[in-house]
N, C-alpha and C positions, 0 to 999 in steps of 0.2 A: 518587846517582841515586834517583829516586822509585820506590818499589816499587808494583807493581800489586796489585789485589785478590786475596786468596787464592782458590784454585779453588772452594772451597765457597761463597764469597760471590757468585760470578757468577750461578748459577741463581737465588739468592734475589733479586738485584737485578733480573734479567729478570722474575721473577714479580711483583715489586712494580710494575714499570712496566706489565705487562700488566693487573694488577688496576686500577691507576689509570686506564688507558685505557678499560677496560670500564665503570668507574663514570662516566667522562665521557660515554661514548656513551649509556649508559642515561639519564643526566640530561638529555640533549638530544633524546631519542627521544620521539615522540608515538605512543602506542598507539592504534590504531584498531580497532574491532570492527564487524562487519557482520551485520545480521539477515537473516532468511530472505527478506525482500522486497528486499534489496539496499541498505537504508538503512545509513549508517555514522555512528559517533559516536566522539569522542575519549575517552580515559580521564578527562580533566578534566571533560567533560560528564557522564560516568557518575557522577561524585561528587555531582552536583547533585540536588536534589529527592529526598532519601532517604526523605521521608515521602509520596512519590507514592502516590495511591490510584487504581488503574485504574478501579474502578466509579464513583467520584466524578468523575473526569476525563471518562469516557465520558458521564456524565449531563450534564456541562457542554458537552462538545464536540459531541455529536450534534445538539442543536437548532441550533447554529451552522452545522453542515454542511447540515442540512435547509433552513435559511434561505438559505444561500449558493449551493447548487448551481443553483437555477433561473437565476440571473444568469450563471453560469459555464458552464452545460451546453452541449455540442455536440450537435446533432441526430444521431441514429444514422446517418442516410443520409450526412451530411457526414463522420462518422467512418469509415464504410465506404469512401467514395470516397477519403478522405485516406490511410487505411491501405493500400488497394490500390495507390494511386499511389506513395507514398513514406512508409512507416511511420515512419522515423526523423525525417524533416522534419515530419510531422504531429505527432509526439510533442513535438518541440522547440518547436513553435508553440502547441500547445493543452494539453500534458500537464504533470503534476508529475513532474519527473525523479527517479527512484529510483536511478539509477546503473546501470552495466553494460548500457545499452540498454533498461532497463525504465522504464515510465512509467505513470501513471494519468490518466485523463481523466474529468471530470464529463460525464454523458451524459443526454440526454432521448430516450426512445422514445415515439412516438405511432403506434399501429397497431392492427390488428384481432387479437384473440386467436384463434389458429387451433386451439390444443390446450392442455390442461392435464393434467399427470399429478401423481404424488405429489412430484415433485422440481422441476419447472419449469413456467413459463408460456411458451408458444411464440407468437411474433408473426409476422404477415404485415405487412410494411412496404413500401409502394411505393418502389421503387428498390433493394431488397435481395432478391436471388433465390437460390434453391438452397441450398448448404451454408452460406452466410454468414447464416443466420437469427439474428435477435435473440431471445435467451432470458433469462428472469429466474428465478433460483433462489428457491425458497420453502421449502426444507427443509435437508437436510444440506450442500448446496453453498453455502449462504450463507457469506459471508466478509467479516468486518469490516475486513480490511486495506486493500483498495482504497478503501473509504469513509473510513477513518481518514486516508488519505494524499491524498484527492481534491482538497483545497483548500490543502494545505500549512499547515494551522493548527497542526500539531504534527509534530515530527520525532523521530527516534531519539535525538538528543542532548538532548531535553527530558525524558527519563525516566531512571530509575536504571540500567536494564540491559535486555538482550534479552528476558528473561522478562516484565518489566513491559510492554514494548512489545507483545509478543504477547498478553499478558493484556488489554491495552487493546483490541486488535482483537476478542478474544472478547467483551468487555463491549459493544462497539459492535454486534457480531453479535446479541447478545441483544436489544438495543434495536431493531435492524432487524426481528427476528422479532416483537417485541411491538408495534411501532408501524407497521410497513409491511405485514407479512404477516398477522398474526392478525386485524386488523379486517376483512379481506376474505374472501369466499367464492370461492376461486380458480375452482372449477368453474362458478360462475355467470357468469364473465367471458367464456366461449367465445362468439365471434361479436360481441362488443362492442368498441367503440373504447376503448382504455385508454391512459393516459399514465403512464409510469414515469420517475422521476428517480433517478439513482444514479451509479455509477462503474464504469468498465471499465478493466482492467489488461491490457496487452499480454503476449505471451509464453506464452499458454495453449496447450496441445496440442490445440486444436480450432479449426476455422474459424468456429464460431459465436461471436457476440458475447455473452458472458455478462456481463450488467449487474447489478451488486450494488445492490439497491434501497434507497432511503430513503423513497420514497413510491410508492404504487400506487393510481391512481384511475381509475375508469370515467368517460369523458366524459359530460357531461350531454346 
């Protein structure tokens, strides 16, 4: 009669089987990371572009965004009507999907500047009333993330890690400040017709439409 394994060998055998199973699971697992804007990337993607330079990439990307937004932009009134009617459907049709219900839309504002303070330009736009005012940040509320994501030219998987993706947004913010905000005298725009091109991200805790600018120009 064949003898079974000694008692001491049984736990060892079970442990070996468990370790082997764990290794197999890890080998077939895809690790996914998610950044603050809801963008995701696989571990394989994070191994790419280890020499990624956020400042250099922002310098290459920002002019492409400035050039591309006019042809892709949705009028702010159309955005307002679409979001009020069915935000998810509007985002699916016009937005760049960021996952988890978040999206970014390239936007065009054309309206009269009603007020300017240290933080924002406030617009009066025919077709948008009350609390749903269109506003454009000109200081601390500037955010390069929506602009970065506005045309889908770069994604989280194209950069080495989350820090690099966030740093890219900061570099784009610096370019927004330098190229869209600093050339203008915001206070001088009050009462004037002004056109802004930029990006709007849904999910903000305010009914105002905060449009991150790439260009701000007074109408001739």
